[in-house]
C-alpha positions as CSV (number, residue, x, y, z in Angstrom):
1,M,0.0,0.0,0.0
2,E,1.3,3.4,-0.9
3,K,0.0,6.0,1.6
4,R,0.8,9.7,1.5
5,I,-0.5,12.5,3.8
6,I,-1.6,15.6,1.9
7,T,-1.1,18.9,3.6
8,T,-1.4,22.5,2.2
9,Q,-1.3,25.9,3.8
10,N,-4.1,27.0,1.3
11,A,-6.6,25.1,3.4
12,P,-7.2,25.3,7.2
13,A,-4.9,23.3,9.4
14,P,-6.6,20.4,11.1
15,I,-8.1,21.3,14.5
16,G,-7.7,17.7,15.8
17,P,-5.7,14.5,15.4
18,Y,-6.4,14.0,11.6
19,S,-4.9,15.0,8.3
20,Q,-6.4,17.3,5.6
21,A,-6.4,14.3,3.3
22,V,-4.7,10.9,2.8
23,L,-3.8,9.6,-0.6
24,V,-3.8,5.8,-0.9
25,N,-3.1,4.0,-4.1
26,G,-4.5,6.8,-6.3
27,T,-7.6,7.4,-4.0
28,L,-7.8,10.7,-2.1
29,Y,-9.8,10.7,1.1
30,C,-10.4,14.3,2.2
31,S,-11.4,15.2,5.7
32,G,-14.5,17.3,6.1
33,Q,-14.0,21.0,5.5
34,I,-15.8,23.8,7.2
35,A,-15.6,27.5,6.3
36,I,-12.3,28.4,8.0
37,N,-10.4,31.0,6.0
38,P,-6.9,29.5,5.9
39,K,-5.3,33.0,5.9
40,T,-7.0,34.3,9.0
41,G,-8.0,31.2,10.8
42,E,-11.5,32.7,11.3
43,M,-14.8,31.3,10.1
44,S,-16.3,32.8,7.0
45,Q,-20.0,32.9,8.0
46,E,-21.4,36.2,6.5
47,N,-24.2,34.0,5.0
48,I,-24.6,30.4,3.9
49,V,-23.5,31.2,0.3
50,Q,-20.2,32.7,1.4
51,E,-19.8,29.9,4.0
52,T,-20.3,27.2,1.3
53,V,-17.9,29.0,-1.1
54,Q,-15.2,28.9,1.5
55,V,-15.8,25.2,2.2
56,M,-15.5,24.5,-1.5
57,E,-12.4,26.6,-1.9
58,N,-10.8,24.7,1.0
59,I,-11.6,21.4,-0.8
60,K,-10.2,22.8,-4.0
61,A,-6.9,23.7,-2.3
62,V,-6.6,20.1,-0.9
63,L,-7.4,18.5,-4.2
64,N,-4.8,20.8,-6.0
65,E,-2.2,19.8,-3.4
66,A,-2.8,16.2,-4.5
67,D,-2.7,17.2,-8.3
68,M,-6.4,16.7,-8.6
69,D,-9.5,18.8,-9.2
70,F,-13.2,18.4,-8.8
71,S,-13.4,16.2,-11.9
72,H,-11.6,13.6,-9.9
73,V,-14.2,13.6,-7.1
74,V,-16.3,10.4,-7.0
75,K,-18.2,10.8,-3.7
76,T,-19.2,13.7,-1.5
77,S,-20.8,13.9,1.9
78,I,-22.6,17.1,3.0
79,F,-23.5,17.8,6.6
80,L,-25.9,20.7,7.3
81,S,-27.0,22.3,10.5
82,D,-30.5,22.6,9.0
83,M,-32.0,21.1,5.9
84,A,-33.6,24.5,5.1
85,L,-30.1,25.5,3.9
86,F,-30.0,22.7,1.3
87,Q,-31.0,24.8,-1.7
88,E,-28.6,27.6,-1.2
89,V,-25.7,25.1,-0.5
90,N,-26.7,23.1,-3.6
91,V,-26.5,26.2,-5.8
92,V,-22.9,26.9,-4.8
93,Y,-22.0,23.2,-5.0
94,S,-23.3,23.1,-8.5
95,E,-20.8,25.7,-9.5
96,Y,-18.0,23.4,-8.7
97,F,-19.5,20.1,-10.2
98,T,-20.9,20.7,-13.7
99,N,-21.0,17.2,-15.2
100,D,-20.3,13.6,-14.4
101,F,-21.6,14.3,-10.9
102,P,-20.1,12.4,-7.9
103,A,-22.3,10.2,-5.8
104,R,-23.5,12.2,-2.8
105,E,-25.4,12.2,0.5
106,T,-26.7,15.2,2.4
107,V,-27.7,15.0,6.0
108,A,-28.8,17.4,8.8
109,V,-26.8,17.0,12.0
110,K,-27.3,18.4,15.5
111,G,-24.0,20.3,15.5
112,L,-20.8,20.9,13.5
113,P,-17.4,22.1,14.7
114,K,-17.1,25.9,15.4
115,N,-20.9,26.3,14.9
116,A,-20.5,25.8,11.2
117,N,-23.6,25.5,9.1
118,V,-22.1,23.2,6.4
119,E,-19.3,20.7,6.3
120,I,-18.3,18.7,3.2
121,S,-15.9,15.8,2.7
122,V,-14.9,14.2,-0.6
123,V,-13.3,11.1,-2.0
124,A,-11.4,11.6,-5.3
125,V,-9.7,9.1,-7.6
126,K,-6.9,9.8,-10.1
C-alpha cells in the first residue's frame, strides 16, 4: 500500500488529530472542510452562500495539493446544521460540479465544529 499525507497551507490546518487528506493508491480521502479561512484562521460565516464558497475553496486547495481537481471527485458527503439550507448550498455546490456528478449524500446534523452550518468531505480518484 502506498500512503501519503496531503497537507497544504491553502486550506485550514486540522483542528484535531487528523490529516487534511490521505492519498492511498490513487484514491484521495479528504477530511470534512468547514468555512475556516486559511489565511486568517477565522470562520467565513457572513451568509450560507459565502460559507459554502469557503468550504468548496478549501476542498479545491486540498485537491490541488494532490494534483487533482473536482473532476476527480467520485463521492461527497454534505453535513448541514439545518436542511432548510439545502437549496442555497446546492446552488454553490453546482458551480464546482458541472457534469459527471459524484455520488452524494446530504444529512442534517445536530451540530458541527465551530458552529459551522455546512461541512463537506470528498473522495477523489486519479
